[in-house]
C-alpha positions in Angstrom: -5.3 66.7 226.2 -4.2 68.0 222.8 -2.2 71.3 222.7 -3.8 74.3 221.1 -1.4 76.8 219.6 -2.7 77.8 216.2 -5.6 76.6 214.0 -6.4 77.2 210.4 -9.7 75.7 209.5 -13.1 76.0 207.8 -15.8 77.9 209.8 -19.4 76.8 210.3 -22.2 78.8 211.6 -25.2 78.2 213.9 -27.0 81.5 213.7 -29.1 81.2 216.9 -28.9 82.4 220.5 -29.2 80.3 223.7 -27.9 77.0 222.3 -28.2 74.9 225.4 -26.4 71.7 226.3 -29.4 69.5 225.7 -29.4 70.8 222.1 -25.7 70.2 221.8 -26.0 66.6 223.1 -29.5 65.3 223.8 -30.1 63.5 227.1 -30.9 60.1 225.4 -27.3 59.8 224.3 -25.7 60.2 227.8 -25.9 56.5 228.7 -22.5 55.8 227.3 -19.7 55.2 229.8 -16.9 56.0 227.4 -15.7 59.6 227.0 -15.5 59.3 223.2 -18.0 58.6 220.5 -20.4 61.4 221.2 -19.6 63.4 218.1 -22.1 61.6 215.9 -24.9 62.7 218.2 -23.9 66.4 218.4 -26.9 68.7 217.5 -28.8 65.5 216.8 -32.3 67.2 216.9 -31.1 69.8 214.4 -29.1 67.6 212.1 -31.5 64.7 211.8 -35.2 64.1 211.1 -37.3 61.9 213.4 -36.8 58.9 210.9 -33.0 59.4 211.3 -32.3 60.9 207.9 -30.2 64.1 207.6 -32.2 67.3 207.6 -31.0 69.3 204.5 -32.2 72.5 206.0 -29.6 72.2 208.9 -26.5 74.3 207.9 -24.2 71.7 209.7 -25.3 69.2 207.0 -24.4 71.4 204.1 -21.2 70.2 202.3 -19.6 73.7 202.7 -19.5 73.3 206.5 -18.5 69.6 206.7 -15.2 69.2 208.3 -15.1 72.7 209.9 -13.0 73.0 213.0 -14.6 76.2 214.2 -18.2 77.0 215.0 -19.6 80.6 215.2 -22.8 81.2 217.0 -24.8 83.8 218.9 -24.9 84.8 222.6 -25.3 82.4 225.6 -23.8 79.4 223.8 -23.7 76.3 226.1 -26.4 77.5 228.6 -28.6 75.0 230.5 -27.6 71.9 232.3 -24.1 71.1 233.5 -23.5 68.1 231.3 -19.7 67.8 230.6 -20.7 65.6 227.6 -21.4 68.8 225.6 -17.8 69.8 225.1 -16.8 66.2 224.7 -19.3 65.9 221.8 -18.2 69.1 220.1 -14.6 68.0 220.2 -15.3 64.5 219.0 -17.3 66.0 216.1 -14.3 68.0 215.0 -14.7 71.4 216.5 -11.6 72.7 218.2 -13.0 76.3 218.9 -16.3 78.1 219.4 -16.8 81.8 218.9 -19.8 83.4 220.6 -20.6 86.7 222.3 -21.0 84.8 225.6 -21.0 81.3 227.0 -22.7 79.4 229.9 -20.5 79.5 232.9 -20.4 75.7 233.6 -20.0 74.9 229.9 -17.0 77.3 229.8 -15.3 75.6 232.6 -16.0 72.1 231.2 -14.7 73.2 227.8 -11.4 74.5 228.9 -10.8 71.3 230.9 -10.8 69.2 227.7 -9.1 71.6 225.4 -12.0 73.2 223.6 -11.1 76.9 223.0 -14.0 79.4 223.7 -13.6 82.8 222.1 -15.8 85.7 223.1 -16.3 88.5 220.5 -19.0 91.1 221.0 -22.4 90.7 219.4 -21.8 93.0 216.5 -18.5 91.3 215.5 -20.1 87.8 215.7 -23.0 89.0 213.6 -20.6 90.4 210.9 -18.6 87.2 211.0 -21.6 85.0 210.6 -22.7 87.1 207.6 -19.2 86.9 206.1 -19.1 83.1 206.5 -22.6 82.7 205.1 -21.8 84.8 202.0 -18.4 83.2 201.4 -18.5 79.5 200.6 -15.3 77.8 201.8 -14.4 80.6 204.1 -11.6 79.8 206.5 -10.3 81.4 209.7 -7.0 81.3 211.5 -6.7 81.3 215.3 -3.4 82.3 216.9 -3.7 81.6 220.6 -0.3 83.1 221.6 -1.2 86.3 219.9 -4.9 86.0 220.8 -6.2 86.8 217.4 -8.7 85.4 214.9 -8.4 86.4 211.3 -9.5 85.6 207.8 -10.2 87.3 204.5 -11.7 90.6 205.3 -11.8 89.9 209.0 -9.5 90.4 212.0 -10.2 90.5 215.8 -8.4 90.0 219.1 -9.8 88.2 222.1 -9.2 88.0 225.8 -8.5 84.8 227.7 -7.6 84.0 231.2 -3.7 83.6 231.4 -3.9 80.4 233.3 -6.4 78.8 230.9 -4.2 80.0 228.0 -1.1 78.3 229.5 -3.0 75.0 230.0 -4.2 75.1 226.3 -0.8 75.9 224.9 0.8 73.1 226.8 -2.0 70.6 226.6 -2.3 70.3 230.4 -5.4 69.1 232.0 -6.1 68.7 235.8 -4.4 65.3 235.8 -1.3 66.7 234.1 -1.1 69.5 236.6 -1.3 67.0 239.5 1.4 64.8 237.9 3.8 67.7 237.7 3.8 67.6 241.5 4.3 63.8 241.6 7.7 63.9 243.4 6.4 66.3 246.0 3.3 64.2 246.5 5.4 61.1 246.9 7.6 62.8 249.4 4.7 64.0 251.4 3.1 60.6 251.5 6.3 59.0 252.6 6.7 61.5 255.4 3.2 60.9 256.7 3.2 57.1 256.6 1.8 55.4 259.7 3.6 52.6 261.5 1.1 50.0 260.3 1.8 51.1 256.7 5.5 50.4 257.1 4.8 47.0 258.6 2.6 46.1 255.7 5.3 47.2 253.2 7.9 45.2 255.1 5.6 42.1 255.2 4.9 42.3 251.5 
């Protein structure tokens, strides 16, 4: 996965609590077998009308928020079902980080596995940040993962993150990468435990 060290980007807001994974990526779009391509369906029921046209009342469709790499929302973001497509869709849409007072547990785990940074700030801080972004067209924020800070004009906050997850993000390591780091040890173990019939098959081949 892509390394996450620092990010300087426009910020978008979704000023509502309990954004569940079905709202992030509705179930009718889960039939794809590829991991990519879900971005165009993210928040489909908010961004689009039943006839498929964009809903101008949805903030994510406003020009000021297009291309934002950071989303700020209210508490319990990513609650609901365990679909791993939700962080896939958010990343594919262009978000690299989400700020919220709290996240669904399964969504949190799925997000860190694919390199989506989740930042928890208390409810009051998130409310103030949402108001600041709303009142400041073109507002941008900077995330410094090594320093664990988020900052922008008139705003600064620090955040906590599990050290192991931080290391994974900084190095761009997913679970497969961690396994491959032990490739020589795995090969040595497999060679040591080979059965007689395996050696015969190798010799015959």
